[in-house]
PDB file of N, CA, C and O in Angstrom:
ATOM      1  N   UNK A   1       1.088  -1.308   0.001  1.00  0.00           N
ATOM      2  CA  UNK A   1       0.108   0.099   0.075  1.00  0.00           C
ATOM      3  C   UNK A   1       0.887   1.204  -0.124  1.00  0.00           C
ATOM      4  O   UNK A   1       0.847   1.988   0.824  1.00  0.00           O
ATOM      5  N   UNK A   2       1.728   1.598  -1.234  1.00  0.00           N
ATOM      6  CA  UNK A   2       2.758   2.474  -1.247  1.00  0.00           C
ATOM      7  C   UNK A   2       1.758   3.194  -1.941  1.00  0.00           C
ATOM      8  O   UNK A   2       2.273   4.312  -1.926  1.00  0.00           O
ATOM      9  N   UNK A   3       0.817   3.311  -2.466  1.00  0.00           N
ATOM     10  CA  UNK A   3       0.535   4.334  -3.426  1.00  0.00           C
ATOM     11  C   UNK A   3      -0.416   5.080  -3.149  1.00  0.00           C
ATOM     12  O   UNK A   3      -1.451   4.442  -2.958  1.00  0.00           O
ATOM     13  N   UNK A   4      -0.536   6.380  -3.020  1.00  0.00           N
ATOM     14  CA  UNK A   4      -1.602   7.318  -2.438  1.00  0.00           C
ATOM     15  C   UNK A   4      -3.144   6.968  -3.460  1.00  0.00           C
ATOM     16  O   UNK A   4      -3.333   6.846  -4.671  1.00  0.00           O
ATOM     17  N   UNK A   5      -3.957   6.903  -2.353  1.00  0.00           N
ATOM     18  CA  UNK A   5      -5.253   6.746  -2.722  1.00  0.00           C
ATOM     19  C   UNK A   5      -6.533   7.977  -2.413  1.00  0.00           C
ATOM     20  O   UNK A   5      -6.182   8.745  -1.517  1.00  0.00           O
ATOM     21  N   UNK A   6      -7.657   8.225  -2.880  1.00  0.00           N
ATOM     22  CA  UNK A   6      -8.492   8.776  -3.022  1.00  0.00           C
ATOM     23  C   UNK A   6      -9.259   8.794  -1.854  1.00  0.00           C
ATOM     24  O   UNK A   6      -9.321   7.618  -1.496  1.00  0.00           O
ATOM     25  N   UNK A   7      -9.823   9.436  -1.135  1.00  0.00           N
ATOM     26  CA  UNK A   7     -11.194   9.353  -0.497  1.00  0.00           C
ATOM     27  C   UNK A   7     -12.038   8.354  -0.836  1.00  0.00           C
ATOM     28  O   UNK A   7     -12.071   7.251  -0.290  1.00  0.00           O
ATOM     29  N   UNK A   8     -12.680   8.695  -1.674  1.00  0.00           N
ATOM     30  CA  UNK A   8     -13.287   7.395  -2.679  1.00  0.00           C
ATOM     31  C   UNK A   8     -12.940   6.062  -2.298  1.00  0.00           C
ATOM     32  O   UNK A   8     -13.585   5.323  -1.554  1.00  0.00           O
ATOM     33  N   UNK A   9     -11.716   5.794  -2.955  1.00  0.00           N
ATOM     34  CA  UNK A   9     -11.106   4.658  -2.750  1.00  0.00           C
ATOM     35  C   UNK A   9     -11.314   4.092  -1.074  1.00  0.00           C
ATOM     36  O   UNK A   9     -12.107   3.331  -0.519  1.00  0.00           O
ATOM     37  N   UNK A  10     -10.401   4.734  -0.735  1.00  0.00           N
ATOM     38  CA  UNK A  10     -10.518   5.103   1.222  1.00  0.00           C
ATOM     39  C   UNK A  10     -11.675   4.402   2.046  1.00  0.00           C
ATOM     40  O   UNK A  10     -11.660   3.652   3.022  1.00  0.00           O
ATOM     41  N   UNK A  11     -12.964   5.092   1.053  1.00  0.00           N
ATOM     42  CA  UNK A  11     -14.222   5.239   1.905  1.00  0.00           C
ATOM     43  C   UNK A  11     -14.853   3.394   1.126  1.00  0.00           C
ATOM     44  O   UNK A  11     -15.827   2.815   1.608  1.00  0.00           O
ATOM     45  N   UNK A  12     -14.252   2.969   0.248  1.00  0.00           N
ATOM     46  CA  UNK A  12     -14.578   1.899  -0.524  1.00  0.00           C
ATOM     47  C   UNK A  12     -14.277   0.741   0.175  1.00  0.00           C
ATOM     48  O   UNK A  12     -15.152  -0.125   0.158  1.00  0.00           O
ATOM     49  N   UNK A  13     -12.983   0.448   0.949  1.00  0.00           N
ATOM     50  CA  UNK A  13     -12.172  -0.369   1.715  1.00  0.00           C
ATOM     51  C   UNK A  13     -12.774  -0.282   2.723  1.00  0.00           C
ATOM     52  O   UNK A  13     -13.795  -0.949   2.897  1.00  0.00           O
ATOM     53  N   UNK A  14     -12.337   0.490   3.566  1.00  0.00           N
ATOM     54  CA  UNK A  14     -13.552   0.720   5.115  1.00  0.00           C
ATOM     55  C   UNK A  14     -14.772  -0.042   4.750  1.00  0.00           C
ATOM     56  O   UNK A  14     -14.983  -1.164   5.211  1.00  0.00           O
ATOM     57  N   UNK A  15     -15.826   0.739   3.674  1.00  0.00           N
ATOM     58  CA  UNK A  15     -16.916  -0.182   3.576  1.00  0.00           C
ATOM     59  C   UNK A  15     -16.659  -1.471   3.601  1.00  0.00           C
ATOM     60  O   UNK A  15     -17.372  -2.088   4.392  1.00  0.00           O
ATOM     61  N   UNK A  16     -15.576  -2.357   2.773  1.00  0.00           N
ATOM     62  CA  UNK A  16     -15.524  -3.796   1.994  1.00  0.00           C
ATOM     63  C   UNK A  16     -15.313  -4.361   3.667  1.00  0.00           C
ATOM     64  O   UNK A  16     -16.134  -5.109   4.198  1.00  0.00           O
ATOM     65  N   UNK A  17     -14.072  -3.858   4.362  1.00  0.00           N
ATOM     66  CA  UNK A  17     -13.767  -4.169   5.671  1.00  0.00           C
ATOM     67  C   UNK A  17     -14.830  -4.396   6.453  1.00  0.00           C
ATOM     68  O   UNK A  17     -14.915  -5.459   7.068  1.00  0.00           O
ATOM     69  N   UNK A  18     -15.852  -3.370   6.547  1.00  0.00           N
ATOM     70  CA  UNK A  18     -17.103  -3.699   7.529  1.00  0.00           C
ATOM     71  C   UNK A  18     -17.590  -4.468   7.366  1.00  0.00           C
ATOM     72  O   UNK A  18     -17.715  -5.338   8.227  1.00  0.00           O
ATOM     73  N   UNK A  19     -18.229  -4.566   5.928  1.00  0.00           N
ATOM     74  CA  UNK A  19     -18.831  -5.573   5.585  1.00  0.00           C
ATOM     75  C   UNK A  19     -18.128  -7.242   5.891  1.00  0.00           C
ATOM     76  O   UNK A  19     -18.785  -8.192   6.318  1.00  0.00           O
ATOM     77  N   UNK A  20     -16.976  -7.262   5.622  1.00  0.00           N
ATOM     78  CA  UNK A  20     -15.916  -8.668   6.066  1.00  0.00           C
ATOM     79  C   UNK A  20     -16.063  -8.539   7.517  1.00  0.00           C
ATOM     80  O   UNK A  20     -16.300  -9.599   8.096  1.00  0.00           O
ATOM     81  N   UNK A  21     -15.981  -7.541   8.199  1.00  0.00           N
ATOM     82  CA  UNK A  21     -16.311  -7.937  10.285  1.00  0.00           C
ATOM     83  C   UNK A  21     -17.643  -8.568  10.104  1.00  0.00           C
ATOM     84  O   UNK A  21     -17.764  -9.763  10.372  1.00  0.00           O
ATOM     85  N   UNK A  22     -18.675  -7.862   9.667  1.00  0.00           N
ATOM     86  CA  UNK A  22     -20.087  -8.204  10.066  1.00  0.00           C
ATOM     87  C   UNK A  22     -19.872  -9.809   9.765  1.00  0.00           C
ATOM     88  O   UNK A  22     -20.023 -10.674  10.628  1.00  0.00           O
ATOM     89  N   UNK A  23     -19.616  -9.984   8.837  1.00  0.00           N
ATOM     90  CA  UNK A  23     -19.477 -11.611   8.284  1.00  0.00           C
ATOM     91  C   UNK A  23     -18.858 -12.593   9.108  1.00  0.00           C
ATOM     92  O   UNK A  23     -19.121 -13.736   9.481  1.00  0.00           O
ATOM     93  N   UNK A  24     -18.355 -12.135   9.194  1.00  0.00           N
ATOM     94  CA  UNK A  24     -17.026 -12.841  10.438  1.00  0.00           C
ATOM     95  C   UNK A  24     -18.351 -13.125  12.030  1.00  0.00           C
ATOM     96  O   UNK A  24     -18.700 -14.063  12.747  1.00  0.00           O
ATOM     97  N   UNK A  25     -18.547 -12.202  11.934  1.00  0.00           N
ATOM     98  CA  UNK A  25     -19.083 -11.989  13.266  1.00  0.00           C
ATOM     99  C   UNK A  25     -20.344 -12.930  13.649  1.00  0.00           C
ATOM    100  O   UNK A  25     -20.589 -13.582  14.664  1.00  0.00           O
ATOM    101  N   UNK A  26     -21.065 -12.736  12.401  1.00  0.00           N
ATOM    102  CA  UNK A  26     -22.219 -13.529  12.006  1.00  0.00           C
ATOM    103  C   UNK A  26     -21.625 -14.957  12.204  1.00  0.00           C
ATOM    104  O   UNK A  26     -22.133 -15.632  13.099  1.00  0.00           O
ATOM    105  N   UNK A  27     -20.633 -15.484  11.490  1.00  0.00           N
ATOM    106  CA  UNK A  27     -19.645 -16.595  11.547  1.00  0.00           C
ATOM    107  C   UNK A  27     -19.794 -16.923  13.023  1.00  0.00           C
ATOM    108  O   UNK A  27     -20.781 -17.559  13.393  1.00  0.00           O
ATOM    109  N   UNK A  28     -18.978 -16.572  13.783  1.00  0.00           N
ATOM    110  CA  UNK A  28     -18.859 -16.718  15.013  1.00  0.00           C
ATOM    111  C   UNK A  28     -19.905 -17.002  15.846  1.00  0.00           C
ATOM    112  O   UNK A  28     -19.735 -17.742  16.815  1.00  0.00           O
ATOM    113  N   UNK A  29     -21.445 -16.287  15.483  1.00  0.00           N
ATOM    114  CA  UNK A  29     -22.092 -16.926  16.178  1.00  0.00           C
ATOM    115  C   UNK A  29     -22.667 -18.143  15.863  1.00  0.00           C
ATOM    116  O   UNK A  29     -22.599 -18.795  14.821  1.00  0.00           O
ATOM    117  N   UNK A  30     -23.495 -18.457  17.359  1.00  0.00           N
ATOM    118  CA  UNK A  30     -23.793 -19.853  17.732  1.00  0.00           C
ATOM    119  C   UNK A  30     -24.945 -20.208  18.590  1.00  0.00           C
ATOM    120  O   UNK A  30     -25.048 -20.752  19.689  1.00  0.00           O
ATOM    121  N   UNK A  31     -25.893 -19.656  17.608  1.00  0.00           N
ATOM    122  CA  UNK A  31     -27.483 -19.806  17.923  1.00  0.00           C
ATOM    123  C   UNK A  31     -27.826 -21.036  18.806  1.00  0.00           C
ATOM    124  O   UNK A  31     -28.463 -20.942  19.856  1.00  0.00           O
ATOM    125  N   UNK A  32     -27.366 -22.158  18.310  1.00  0.00           N
ATOM    126  CA  UNK A  32     -28.024 -23.202  19.046  1.00  0.00           C
ATOM    127  C   UNK A  32     -27.404 -24.037  20.089  1.00  0.00           C
ATOM    128  O   UNK A  32     -27.857 -25.063  20.595  1.00  0.00           O
ATOM    129  N   UNK A  33     -26.011 -23.274  20.391  1.00  0.00           N
ATOM    130  CA  UNK A  33     -24.925 -23.599  21.169  1.00  0.00           C
ATOM    131  C   UNK A  33     -24.267 -25.150  21.067  1.00  0.00           C
ATOM    132  O   UNK A  33     -23.631 -25.639  22.000  1.00  0.00           O
ATOM    133  N   UNK A  34     -24.500 -25.804  19.873  1.00  0.00           N
ATOM    134  CA  UNK A  34     -23.658 -27.095  19.342  1.00  0.00           C
ATOM    135  C   UNK A  34     -22.402 -26.624  18.824  1.00  0.00           C
ATOM    136  O   UNK A  34     -21.713 -27.346  18.103  1.00  0.00           O
ATOM    137  N   UNK A  35     -22.135 -25.711  19.077  1.00  0.00           N
ATOM    138  CA  UNK A  35     -20.633 -25.791  18.193  1.00  0.00           C
ATOM    139  C   UNK A  35     -20.639 -25.629  16.889  1.00  0.00           C
ATOM    140  O   UNK A  35     -19.597 -25.902  16.294  1.00  0.00           O
ATOM    141  N   UNK A  36     -21.730 -25.177  16.171  1.00  0.00           N
ATOM    142  CA  UNK A  36     -21.688 -24.638  14.951  1.00  0.00           C
ATOM    143  C   UNK A  36     -21.826 -23.594  14.979  1.00  0.00           C
ATOM    144  O   UNK A  36     -22.415 -22.948  15.846  1.00  0.00           O
ATOM    145  N   UNK A  37     -20.895 -22.913  13.272  1.00  0.00           N
ATOM    146  CA  UNK A  37     -21.474 -21.611  12.986  1.00  0.00           C
ATOM    147  C   UNK A  37     -22.542 -21.372  12.952  1.00  0.00           C
ATOM    148  O   UNK A  37     -23.386 -22.159  13.381  1.00  0.00           O
ATOM    149  N   UNK A  38     -22.945 -19.793  12.244  1.00  0.00           N
ATOM    150  CA  UNK A  38     -24.332 -19.547  12.022  1.00  0.00           C
ATOM    151  C   UNK A  38     -24.743 -20.250  10.860  1.00  0.00           C
ATOM    152  O   UNK A  38     -25.813 -20.856  10.905  1.00  0.00           O
ATOM    153  N   UNK A  39     -23.993 -20.263   9.726  1.00  0.00           N
ATOM    154  CA  UNK A  39     -23.766 -20.774   8.405  1.00  0.00           C
ATOM    155  C   UNK A  39     -24.356 -22.521   8.797  1.00  0.00           C
ATOM    156  O   UNK A  39     -25.145 -22.998   7.981  1.00  0.00           O
ATOM    157  N   UNK A  40     -23.984 -23.337   9.933  1.00  0.00           N
ATOM    158  CA  UNK A  40     -24.499 -24.450  10.236  1.00  0.00           C
ATOM    159  C   UNK A  40     -22.949 -25.432  10.001  1.00  0.00           C
ATOM    160  O   UNK A  40     -23.040 -26.623  10.297  1.00  0.00           O
ATOM    161  N   UNK A  41     -21.686 -24.958   9.522  1.00  0.00           N
ATOM    162  CA  UNK A  41     -20.482 -25.367   9.469  1.00  0.00           C
ATOM    163  C   UNK A  41     -19.898 -25.395  10.676  1.00  0.00           C
ATOM    164  O   UNK A  41     -20.089 -24.639  11.628  1.00  0.00           O
ATOM    165  N   UNK A  42     -18.859 -26.717  10.535  1.00  0.00           N
ATOM    166  CA  UNK A  42     -18.340 -27.349  11.852  1.00  0.00           C
ATOM    167  C   UNK A  42     -17.237 -26.187  11.761  1.00  0.00           C
ATOM    168  O   UNK A  42     -16.631 -25.765  10.776  1.00  0.00           O
ATOM    169  N   UNK A  43     -17.168 -25.745  13.330  1.00  0.00           N
ATOM    170  CA  UNK A  43     -16.020 -25.250  13.738  1.00  0.00           C
ATOM    171  C   UNK A  43     -14.759 -26.372  14.204  1.00  0.00           C
ATOM    172  O   UNK A  43     -14.848 -27.381  14.902  1.00  0.00           O
ATOM    173  N   UNK A  44     -13.428 -25.691  13.443  1.00  0.00           N
ATOM    174  CA  UNK A  44     -12.111 -27.079  13.760  1.00  0.00           C
ATOM    175  C   UNK A  44     -11.499 -27.331  14.994  1.00  0.00           C
ATOM    176  O   UNK A  44     -11.207 -26.380  15.720  1.00  0.00           O
ATOM    177  N   UNK A  45     -11.350 -28.072  15.209  1.00  0.00           N
ATOM    178  CA  UNK A  45     -10.430 -28.559  16.475  1.00  0.00           C
ATOM    179  C   UNK A  45      -9.743 -27.129  17.159  1.00  0.00           C
ATOM    180  O   UNK A  45      -9.530 -26.273  16.302  1.00  0.00           O
ATOM    181  N   UNK A  46      -9.493 -26.869  18.086  1.00  0.00           N
ATOM    182  CA  UNK A  46      -8.771 -25.950  18.496  1.00  0.00           C
ATOM    183  C   UNK A  46      -8.935 -24.336  18.028  1.00  0.00           C
ATOM    184  O   UNK A  46      -7.948 -23.601  18.026  1.00  0.00           O
ATOM    185  N   UNK A  47     -10.408 -23.800  17.594  1.00  0.00           N
ATOM    186  CA  UNK A  47     -10.379 -22.698  16.824  1.00  0.00           C
ATOM    187  C   UNK A  47     -11.050 -21.826  17.787  1.00  0.00           C
ATOM    188  O   UNK A  47     -11.735 -22.155  18.754  1.00  0.00           O
ATOM    189  N   UNK A  48     -10.769 -20.769  17.404  1.00  0.00           N
ATOM    190  CA  UNK A  48     -11.240 -19.393  18.378  1.00  0.00           C
ATOM    191  C   UNK A  48     -12.172 -19.543  19.121  1.00  0.00           C
ATOM    192  O   UNK A  48     -13.041 -20.079  18.435  1.00  0.00           O
ATOM    193  N   UNK A  49     -12.794 -19.299  20.812  1.00  0.00           N
ATOM    194  CA  UNK A  49     -14.221 -19.376  20.989  1.00  0.00           C
ATOM    195  C   UNK A  49     -14.955 -18.534  20.525  1.00  0.00           C
ATOM    196  O   UNK A  49     -14.775 -17.319  20.615  1.00  0.00           O
ATOM    197  N   UNK A  50     -15.747 -19.012  20.047  1.00  0.00           N
ATOM    198  CA  UNK A  50     -16.738 -18.495  19.629  1.00  0.00           C
ATOM    199  C   UNK A  50     -17.557 -17.036  20.087  1.00  0.00           C
ATOM    200  O   UNK A  50     -18.183 -16.283  19.340  1.00  0.00           O
ATOM    201  N   UNK A  51     -17.400 -16.946  21.117  1.00  0.00           N
ATOM    202  CA  UNK A  51     -17.791 -15.549  21.792  1.00  0.00           C
ATOM    203  C   UNK A  51     -16.444 -14.481  21.910  1.00  0.00           C
ATOM    204  O   UNK A  51     -16.440 -13.250  21.920  1.00  0.00           O
ATOM    205  N   UNK A  52     -15.359 -15.408  21.993  1.00  0.00           N
ATOM    206  CA  UNK A  52     -14.200 -14.240  21.632  1.00  0.00           C
ATOM    207  C   UNK A  52     -14.045 -13.700  19.772  1.00  0.00           C
ATOM    208  O   UNK A  52     -13.612 -12.688  19.220  1.00  0.00           O
ATOM    209  N   UNK A  53     -14.496 -14.653  19.419  1.00  0.00           N
ATOM    210  CA  UNK A  53     -14.363 -14.518  17.822  1.00  0.00           C
ATOM    211  C   UNK A  53     -15.563 -13.124  17.721  1.00  0.00           C
ATOM    212  O   UNK A  53     -15.337 -11.976  17.340  1.00  0.00           O
ATOM    213  N   UNK A  54     -16.805 -13.701  18.187  1.00  0.00           N
ATOM    214  CA  UNK A  54     -17.575 -12.825  17.677  1.00  0.00           C
ATOM    215  C   UNK A  54     -17.536 -11.345  18.211  1.00  0.00           C
ATOM    216  O   UNK A  54     -17.971 -10.318  17.690  1.00  0.00           O
ATOM    217  N   UNK A  55     -16.747 -11.584  19.661  1.00  0.00           N
ATOM    218  CA  UNK A  55     -16.704  -9.962  20.156  1.00  0.00           C
ATOM    219  C   UNK A  55     -15.427  -9.064  19.367  1.00  0.00           C
ATOM    220  O   UNK A  55     -15.329  -7.841  19.270  1.00  0.00           O
ATOM    221  N   UNK A  56     -14.749  -9.848  18.988  1.00  0.00           N
ATOM    222  CA  UNK A  56     -13.340  -9.312  18.166  1.00  0.00           C
ATOM    223  C   UNK A  56     -13.974  -8.583  16.803  1.00  0.00           C
ATOM    224  O   UNK A  56     -13.664  -7.425  16.525  1.00  0.00           O
ATOM    225  N   UNK A  57     -14.789  -9.280  16.067  1.00  0.00           N
ATOM    226  CA  UNK A  57     -15.096  -8.798  14.882  1.00  0.00           C
ATOM    227  C   UNK A  57     -16.621  -7.899  15.530  1.00  0.00           C
ATOM    228  O   UNK A  57     -17.145  -7.352  14.560  1.00  0.00           O
ATOM    229  N   UNK A  58     -16.941  -7.786  16.046  1.00  0.00           N
ATOM    230  CA  UNK A  58     -18.019  -6.995  16.480  1.00  0.00           C
ATOM    231  C   UNK A  58     -17.397  -5.766  17.168  1.00  0.00           C
ATOM    232  O   UNK A  58     -18.197  -4.837  17.277  1.00  0.00           O
ATOM    233  N   UNK A  59     -16.210  -5.541  17.641  1.00  0.00           N
ATOM    234  CA  UNK A  59     -15.245  -4.597  17.998  1.00  0.00           C
ATOM    235  C   UNK A  59     -14.689  -3.718  16.883  1.00  0.00           C
ATOM    236  O   UNK A  59     -14.288  -2.575  17.101  1.00  0.00           O
ATOM    237  N   UNK A  60     -14.676  -4.446  15.362  1.00  0.00           N
ATOM    238  CA  UNK A  60     -13.528  -4.099  14.309  1.00  0.00           C
ATOM    239  C   UNK A  60     -14.701  -3.366  13.594  1.00  0.00           C
ATOM    240  O   UNK A  60     -14.582  -2.361  12.893  1.00  0.00           O
ATOM    241  N   UNK A  61     -15.987  -4.107  13.917  1.00  0.00           N
ATOM    242  CA  UNK A  61     -17.026  -3.665  13.001  1.00  0.00           C
ATOM    243  C   UNK A  61     -17.190  -2.614  13.601  1.00  0.00           C
ATOM    244  O   UNK A  61     -16.712  -1.735  12.884  1.00  0.00           O
ATOM    245  N   UNK A  62     -17.741  -2.025  14.848  1.00  0.00           N
ATOM    246  CA  UNK A  62     -18.179  -0.844  15.478  1.00  0.00           C
ATOM    247  C   UNK A  62     -17.110   0.118  15.472  1.00  0.00           C
ATOM    248  O   UNK A  62     -17.411   1.275  15.765  1.00  0.00           O
ATOM    249  N   UNK A  63     -16.038  -0.126  15.221  1.00  0.00           N
ATOM    250  CA  UNK A  63     -14.471   0.591  15.304  1.00  0.00           C
ATOM    251  C   UNK A  63     -14.763   1.540  13.488  1.00  0.00           C
ATOM    252  O   UNK A  63     -14.452   2.698  13.207  1.00  0.00           O
ATOM    253  N   UNK A  64     -15.464   0.451  12.561  1.00  0.00           N
ATOM    254  CA  UNK A  64     -15.316   0.972  11.061  1.00  0.00           C
ATOM    255  C   UNK A  64     -16.871   1.490  10.953  1.00  0.00           C
ATOM    256  O   UNK A  64     -17.002   1.966   9.825  1.00  0.00           O
ATOM    257  N   UNK A  65     -17.896   1.566  11.567  1.00  0.00           N
ATOM    258  CA  UNK A  65     -19.252   2.176  11.441  1.00  0.00           C
ATOM    259  C   UNK A  65     -18.841   3.435  12.059  1.00  0.00           C
ATOM    260  O   UNK A  65     -19.171   4.353  11.308  1.00  0.00           O
ATOM    261  N   UNK A  66     -18.317   3.820  13.010  1.00  0.00           N
ATOM    262  CA  UNK A  66     -18.401   4.822  14.098  1.00  0.00           C
ATOM    263  C   UNK A  66     -17.385   5.716  12.751  1.00  0.00           C
ATOM    264  O   UNK A  66     -17.809   6.813  12.388  1.00  0.00           O
ATOM    265  N   UNK A  67     -16.415   5.299  12.265  1.00  0.00           N
ATOM    266  CA  UNK A  67     -15.390   5.750  10.855  1.00  0.00           C
ATOM    267  C   UNK A  67     -16.739   6.343  10.020  1.00  0.00           C
ATOM    268  O   UNK A  67     -17.094   7.507  10.207  1.00  0.00           O
ATOM    269  N   UNK A  68     -17.490   5.421   9.051  1.00  0.00           N
ATOM    270  CA  UNK A  68     -17.943   6.148   8.625  1.00  0.00           C
ATOM    271  C   UNK A  68     -19.809   6.690   8.795  1.00  0.00           C
ATOM    272  O   UNK A  68     -20.471   7.173   7.876  1.00  0.00           O
ATOM    273  N   UNK A  69     -20.122   6.522   9.694  1.00  0.00           N
ATOM    274  CA  UNK A  69     -20.806   7.530  10.151  1.00  0.00           C
ATOM    275  C   UNK A  69     -20.387   8.065  11.941  1.00  0.00           C
ATOM    276  O   UNK A  69     -20.733   7.269  12.814  1.00  0.00           O
ATOM    277  N   UNK A  70     -19.953   8.857  12.215  1.00  0.00           N
ATOM    278  CA  UNK A  70     -19.604   9.494  13.816  1.00  0.00           C
ATOM    279  C   UNK A  70     -20.682   9.817  14.449  1.00  0.00           C
ATOM    280  O   UNK A  70     -21.643  10.435  13.990  1.00  0.00           O
ATOM    281  N   UNK A  71     -20.456   9.154  16.153  1.00  0.00           N
ATOM    282  CA  UNK A  71     -21.506   9.440  16.478  1.00  0.00           C
ATOM    283  C   UNK A  71     -23.037   8.582  16.292  1.00  0.00           C
ATOM    284  O   UNK A  71     -23.534   8.107  17.314  1.00  0.00           O
ATOM    285  N   UNK A  72     -23.552   8.455  15.333  1.00  0.00           N
ATOM    286  CA  UNK A  72     -25.018   7.606  14.941  1.00  0.00           C
ATOM    287  C   UNK A  72     -24.784   5.961  16.183  1.00  0.00           C
ATOM    288  O   UNK A  72     -25.358   5.867  17.268  1.00  0.00           O
ATOM    289  N   UNK A  73     -24.254   5.367  15.859  1.00  0.00           N
ATOM    290  CA  UNK A  73     -23.591   4.056  16.750  1.00  0.00           C
ATOM    291  C   UNK A  73     -23.572   4.458  18.095  1.00  0.00           C
ATOM    292  O   UNK A  73     -24.476   4.219  18.896  1.00  0.00           O
ATOM    293  N   UNK A  74     -22.828   4.896  18.270  1.00  0.00           N
ATOM    294  CA  UNK A  74     -22.733   5.413  19.457  1.00  0.00           C
ATOM    295  C   UNK A  74     -24.210   5.882  20.625  1.00  0.00           C
ATOM    296  O   UNK A  74     -24.307   5.742  21.844  1.00  0.00           O
ATOM    297  N   UNK A  75     -24.975   6.333  19.833  1.00  0.00           N
ATOM    298  CA  UNK A  75     -26.428   6.765  20.747  1.00  0.00           C
ATOM    299  C   UNK A  75     -26.953   5.551  20.214  1.00  0.00           C
ATOM    300  O   UNK A  75     -26.863   4.845  21.219  1.00  0.00           O
ATOM    301  N   UNK A  76     -27.248   5.104  19.676  1.00  0.00           N
ATOM    302  CA  UNK A  76     -27.784   3.768  19.288  1.00  0.00           C
ATOM    303  C   UNK A  76     -28.030   2.492  20.072  1.00  0.00           C
ATOM    304  O   UNK A  76     -28.944   1.678  20.204  1.00  0.00           O
ATOM    305  N   UNK A  77     -26.541   2.728  20.631  1.00  0.00           N
ATOM    306  CA  UNK A  77     -26.065   1.616  21.372  1.00  0.00           C
ATOM    307  C   UNK A  77     -26.463   1.491  23.316  1.00  0.00           C
ATOM    308  O   UNK A  77     -26.423   0.675  24.237  1.00  0.00           O
ATOM    309  N   UNK A  78     -26.950   3.378  22.942  1.00  0.00           N
ATOM    310  CA  UNK A  78     -26.847   3.694  24.529  1.00  0.00           C
ATOM    311  C   UNK A  78     -25.627   4.040  25.184  1.00  0.00           C
ATOM    312  O   UNK A  78     -25.548   4.056  26.412  1.00  0.00           O
ATOM    313  N   UNK A  79     -24.737   4.299  24.482  1.00  0.00           N
ATOM    314  CA  UNK A  79     -23.183   5.002  25.006  1.00  0.00           C
ATOM    315  C   UNK A  79     -23.040   5.617  25.843  1.00  0.00           C
ATOM    316  O   UNK A  79     -23.733   6.613  26.051  1.00  0.00           O
ATOM    317  N   UNK A  80     -22.061   5.214  26.628  1.00  0.00           N
ATOM    318  CA  UNK A  80     -22.430   6.808  27.584  1.00  0.00           C
ATOM    319  C   UNK A  80     -20.254   6.704  27.833  1.00  0.00           C
ATOM    320  O   UNK A  80     -19.565   6.318  28.777  1.00  0.00           O
ATOM    321  N   UNK A  81     -20.012   7.092  26.882  1.00  0.00           N
ATOM    322  CA  UNK A  81     -18.843   7.697  26.056  1.00  0.00           C
ATOM    323  C   UNK A  81     -18.012   8.786  27.097  1.00  0.00           C
ATOM    324  O   UNK A  81     -17.864   9.841  26.480  1.00  0.00           O
ATOM    325  N   UNK A  82     -17.662   8.836  27.918  1.00  0.00           N
ATOM    326  CA  UNK A  82     -16.860  10.104  28.192  1.00  0.00           C
ATOM    327  C   UNK A  82     -16.185  10.953  27.255  1.00  0.00           C
ATOM    328  O   UNK A  82     -15.355  10.519  26.456  1.00  0.00           O
ATOM    329  N   UNK A  83     -16.638  12.556  27.366  1.00  0.00           N
ATOM    330  CA  UNK A  83     -16.356  13.284  26.086  1.00  0.00           C
ATOM    331  C   UNK A  83     -15.074  14.320  26.496  1.00  0.00           C
ATOM    332  O   UNK A  83     -14.594  15.073  25.649  1.00  0.00           O
TER     333      UNK A  83
END
């Protein structure tokens, strides 16, 4: 990434990363508690704990959401971050 990029390309990359984080967050969801991903696939032995994986991707997605739409998500989540 040594080439400069314009604002539109940067926004496009952020949106793709946010979509990827959302998909991974959903993949780590274990709605039935059976050790299966939300898409029904089994997790490999020694895989990341689903709760941890989901939390990590949720945090990444939240940061990217905040970059795209500052302040909106904090209010939606009832955030009480000190200013």
